C-alpha positions as CSV (number, residue, x, y, z in Angstrom):
1,M,0.0,0.2,-0.2
2,K,2.9,2.6,0.6
3,T,4.5,1.8,-2.2
4,Q,1.4,2.0,-4.5
5,A,0.8,5.5,-2.6
6,L,4.4,6.4,-3.5
7,T,3.6,5.8,-7.0
8,L,0.6,7.4,-7.4
9,K,2.2,10.5,-5.6
10,N,4.9,10.5,-8.4
11,L,2.9,10.1,-11.2
12,N,0.9,13.6,-9.9
13,K,4.4,15.1,-10.8
14,P,4.2,17.9,-13.8
15,I,7.0,16.0,-15.2
16,F,5.3,13.0,-16.1
17,A,2.4,15.2,-17.4
18,Y,4.6,16.5,-20.0
19,I,6.1,13.1,-20.6
20,F,2.3,11.6,-21.6
21,A,1.6,15.3,-23.3
22,I,4.6,14.8,-25.7
23,I,4.4,11.0,-26.5
24,A,1.0,11.9,-27.6
25,A,1.8,15.1,-29.6
26,L,3.9,12.9,-31.5
27,A,1.5,10.6,-32.2
28,I,-0.7,13.1,-33.4
29,L,2.0,14.2,-35.9
30,L,3.2,11.0,-36.9
31,Q,-0.5,9.9,-37.9
32,S,-1.0,13.3,-39.9
33,L,2.6,12.8,-41.7
34,T,1.0,9.1,-42.6
35,Y,-2.5,10.7,-43.5
36,I,-0.7,13.4,-46.0
37,H,0.5,10.8,-48.1
38,T,-2.0,8.2,-48.0
39,L,-5.5,10.3,-48.5
40,E,-6.7,10.8,-51.8
41,A,-7.0,14.4,-52.8
42,N,-10.4,16.3,-53.1
43,L,-12.2,18.8,-55.1
44,D,-11.8,21.6,-52.0
45,E,-8.1,21.0,-51.5
46,G,-7.6,21.5,-55.4
47,A,-9.9,24.6,-55.6
48,Y,-8.2,26.3,-52.4
49,L,-4.5,25.6,-53.5
50,L,-5.1,26.3,-57.2
51,K,-7.4,29.8,-56.5
52,G,-5.0,30.7,-53.8
53,Y,-2.3,30.1,-56.1
54,L,-3.7,32.6,-58.9
55,F,-5.0,35.2,-56.1
56,A,-1.4,35.2,-54.3
57,T,0.5,35.5,-57.6
58,G,-1.5,38.5,-58.9
59,R,-3.1,36.3,-61.9
60,Y,-6.3,37.4,-61.0
61,E,-7.8,39.2,-57.8
62,L,-10.5,38.1,-55.4
63,Y,-14.2,38.4,-56.5
64,Q,-13.1,40.2,-60.1
65,F,-15.5,39.7,-63.1
66,Y,-14.8,36.4,-65.0
67,G,-12.0,35.0,-62.4
68,P,-11.9,31.7,-60.7
69,W,-15.2,31.6,-58.4
70,S,-14.4,33.5,-55.2
71,N,-16.9,31.1,-53.1
72,H,-15.5,31.7,-49.8
73,M,-13.7,34.3,-48.0
74,P,-10.4,35.8,-48.9
75,L,-8.0,34.4,-46.6
76,A,-9.1,30.7,-47.3
77,F,-7.6,31.4,-50.5
78,L,-4.6,33.9,-49.8
79,I,-2.9,31.9,-46.9
80,P,-2.8,28.8,-48.6
81,G,-1.8,30.8,-51.8
82,Y,1.0,32.7,-49.7
83,V,2.5,29.7,-48.5
84,Q,2.7,28.0,-52.0
85,M,4.4,31.1,-53.0
86,L,7.3,30.7,-50.5
87,F,7.5,27.0,-50.9
88,S,6.2,25.4,-54.3
89,P,2.6,25.0,-55.4
90,G,1.3,22.0,-55.4
91,L,-0.5,19.4,-53.0
92,E,2.6,18.3,-51.0
93,T,3.0,21.8,-49.9
94,G,-0.1,22.4,-49.0
95,R,-0.7,19.5,-46.9
96,Y,2.8,19.5,-45.0
97,F,1.8,22.9,-44.1
98,M,-1.4,21.5,-42.9
99,V,0.8,19.7,-40.5
100,A,2.7,22.3,-39.2
101,V,-0.8,24.1,-38.4
102,L,-2.1,20.8,-36.7
103,A,1.1,21.0,-34.6
104,M,0.5,24.7,-33.5
105,T,-3.3,23.3,-32.8
106,T,-1.9,20.8,-30.2
107,L,0.3,23.1,-28.9
108,G,-2.4,25.9,-28.4
109,L,-4.6,23.2,-27.1
110,W,-2.3,21.9,-24.7
111,I,-1.3,25.5,-23.1
112,T,-5.2,26.6,-22.7
113,A,-6.2,23.5,-20.8
114,R,-2.8,23.2,-18.7
115,R,-3.1,26.9,-18.0
116,H,-7.0,26.5,-16.6
117,S,-7.0,22.8,-15.5
118,G,-3.5,21.7,-14.5
119,S,-0.7,19.7,-16.1
120,W,-2.5,16.6,-16.6
121,W,-5.6,17.6,-17.8
122,G,-3.6,19.6,-20.7
123,A,-2.1,16.1,-21.6
124,I,-5.6,14.3,-21.5
125,V,-6.6,16.5,-24.1
126,I,-3.8,16.1,-26.4
127,G,-4.5,12.1,-25.5
128,L,-7.9,12.4,-26.6
129,L,-6.6,14.2,-29.9
130,A,-4.3,11.5,-30.6
131,L,-7.1,9.1,-30.2
132,N,-9.1,10.6,-32.6
133,P,-7.9,9.7,-36.1
134,A,-11.3,10.8,-38.1
135,L,-10.4,14.4,-36.9
136,I,-6.7,14.5,-37.4
137,K,-7.5,13.0,-41.0
138,I,-9.6,16.0,-41.6
139,Y,-6.8,18.2,-40.5
140,S,-4.4,17.1,-42.5
141,T,-5.9,17.9,-45.9
142,A,-5.4,21.2,-47.2
143,T,-8.8,22.5,-46.5
144,T,-10.0,25.6,-44.0
145,Q,-11.2,23.2,-41.1
146,G,-7.7,22.5,-39.6
147,L,-6.9,26.4,-40.2
148,V,-10.0,27.4,-38.6
149,A,-9.4,25.3,-35.7
150,C,-6.0,26.4,-35.2
151,L,-6.7,30.2,-35.4
152,L,-9.9,29.1,-32.8
153,V,-7.5,27.7,-30.4
154,W,-5.1,30.3,-30.2
155,T,-8.2,33.0,-29.9
156,L,-8.4,31.2,-26.3
157,V,-5.1,31.2,-25.7
158,F,-4.6,35.1,-25.7
159,S,-7.9,35.7,-24.5
160,L,-9.2,33.2,-22.1
161,G,-8.5,34.0,-18.0
162,E,-8.3,36.7,-15.6
163,N,-5.3,39.3,-15.8
164,R,-4.3,38.6,-19.5
165,P,-2.0,41.5,-20.1
166,L,-3.9,43.8,-23.2
167,W,-1.3,43.1,-25.8
168,Q,-2.5,39.6,-25.4
169,I,-6.4,40.5,-25.6
170,I,-5.5,42.5,-28.8
171,V,-3.7,39.7,-30.4
172,G,-6.7,37.1,-29.7
173,T,-9.3,39.5,-30.9
174,V,-6.9,40.0,-34.3
175,I,-6.9,36.6,-34.5
176,A,-10.7,36.2,-34.2
177,A,-11.3,38.8,-36.7
178,L,-9.1,37.1,-39.2
179,L,-11.2,33.6,-38.3
180,G,-14.1,35.7,-39.9
181,L,-12.2,36.5,-42.9
182,T,-11.3,32.8,-43.5
183,R,-15.0,31.1,-42.8
184,I,-17.8,33.5,-43.0
185,N,-19.9,31.2,-40.4
186,M,-16.7,31.8,-37.7
187,L,-18.0,35.9,-38.0
188,A,-19.9,35.0,-34.8
189,V,-16.7,34.3,-32.7
190,L,-15.7,38.1,-32.4
191,P,-19.0,39.4,-31.0
192,F,-18.9,36.7,-28.5
193,L,-15.5,37.2,-27.6
194,L,-16.4,41.2,-27.0
195,V,-18.9,39.7,-24.6
196,Y,-16.9,37.5,-22.8
197,L,-13.8,40.4,-22.6
198,F,-16.5,42.6,-21.1
199,W,-17.8,40.4,-18.4
200,Q,-14.1,39.2,-17.7
201,N,-12.1,42.5,-17.8
202,G,-14.4,45.6,-18.2
203,L,-15.3,48.2,-20.4
204,R,-11.8,49.7,-21.1
205,T,-10.5,46.2,-22.2
206,A,-13.5,45.4,-24.4
207,L,-13.6,48.9,-26.1
208,F,-10.0,48.1,-27.0
209,A,-10.7,44.7,-28.2
210,A,-13.9,46.2,-30.3
211,F,-11.9,48.7,-31.9
212,T,-8.7,46.0,-33.3
213,G,-11.3,44.0,-34.2
214,V,-13.6,45.7,-36.7
215,A,-10.7,47.4,-37.6
216,T,-8.7,44.4,-38.6
217,L,-12.3,43.4,-40.3
218,L,-12.7,46.4,-42.3
219,L,-9.2,46.6,-43.7
220,G,-9.5,42.6,-44.6
221,H,-12.6,43.5,-46.6
222,A,-11.2,46.7,-47.8
């Protein structure tokens, strides 16, 4: 009994939670690296990558007459487009970029869960994601689902909790606005975030955030 109690006490140390989280994160990345080479390409991936590359290189402009059909928000095309400009055009570039995005999502999930619930809950959240291959498959394709998940997670990283520095709240608000410029059904995130910031931090902080978020949306649309 004494040995068992000692073992459980040792497991409560943060170092073991960190080791578990690292192992789970590696499992996520290994699955993602496998899926980007085995999943068949789909129509959405091709549309985002091709249109994004055409827009980013200036061959066409977003929403121009007789150009490619701009049926989504601008960053849905421009982000994969600029990534291909930096590296090379094609599906492989888009999917490797999504592996990096998934790694950032995993890190953001861990930071948020650990900050508010402790080291072991942070590790458990990452472990649950590692046990969800269907979700990892979706986030490994060059579509907006994985990108939006990453932006949403980092909005929470910078915004949630008491006594967050103003600069972090501003960064979180900018990311929330970028969400709306990536997928139109994520526009509601910004007003919900502003309500939360007013409740958590008061009117002054909420006004700063509101100005920043609206300015980001207006600049993006302009």
